[in-house]
N, C-alpha and C positions, 0 to 999 in steps of 0.2 A: 504494500500500500504506500509506504513512504517513498519507495523508489520511483513510483509513478508521479508522486507529488513533486519530487525534485528533478524530474525528467532524466532519470538515470535508469539503465537496465538493472535488474537485480544483481547481475554479476559486478557491474561498476559500483553499485551501492555497497555491496559487501566488501569491496576493497577500500572504499572511502570511510565507512563507518568506524573501523578501529582507530582512525586518526582523531576521533572526537572523544573527549572525556566528559561524560555527563555525571556530575556529582550531585547527589540529592541533598547533601548536607548544607544547611544554611545556618551560619553562626549568628549569635546575637547582634554583632555589628552589622550584618547584612540586613537583619530585620530593622535596625535603626535607620539604615540607608533607605529602605523601602518606605519607612514613615516620613523621612525627609522628602523623598521624591513625591509621595502622595500629597504632602503639604504644599510643595512647590507647584505641582500641577493645579491644585485648587486655587492657590493664591494668584496664579496667572490665568485663571479661568479656562484652563485646558481640560479640566475635569469638574463637573458640576456637583457630583455626589461624593460625600466623604466615604472613604474605604477604611473599615476597621482592620488594620493590618494584623493586629493580634488575633482577631477571629479568622483571618485568612490563612495565617501560618499555623499549620497543624503540628504541635509538638508531641502529640501522643505516641506516634509511631516509634521514634527513637527512645523515648522514655520507656515504652513497653518492652523494648529489647535491651534495655540497660545502658544505652548510650546517653551521655549528658553533655557532650562537647558541641552539639549542634541540634538543629531541629529539622524535620522533614516537612516540605510543603507538598 
C-alpha cells in the first residue's frame, strides 16, 4: 500500500525502507516543543482550535511495558 502511495515498486520500496529510522519514543522535551508549536500556531491564527497536547500524547503504552524515558504517541 505504501509503495503505491510513494510511487515506488514494492521491490524499490523494500530497498529504501531500511534507510529510515522510525522511532516511536517521544521524550518530555518533545512534548514541550509540541505545546510551543501549538501555541505559536494559535497565536498566529494558523490554527483556530486549541489542541490538548497532553491528551494527544499517549503515555500509557511505554509505562505499561516498564519504560519511563519516553512516551509513545
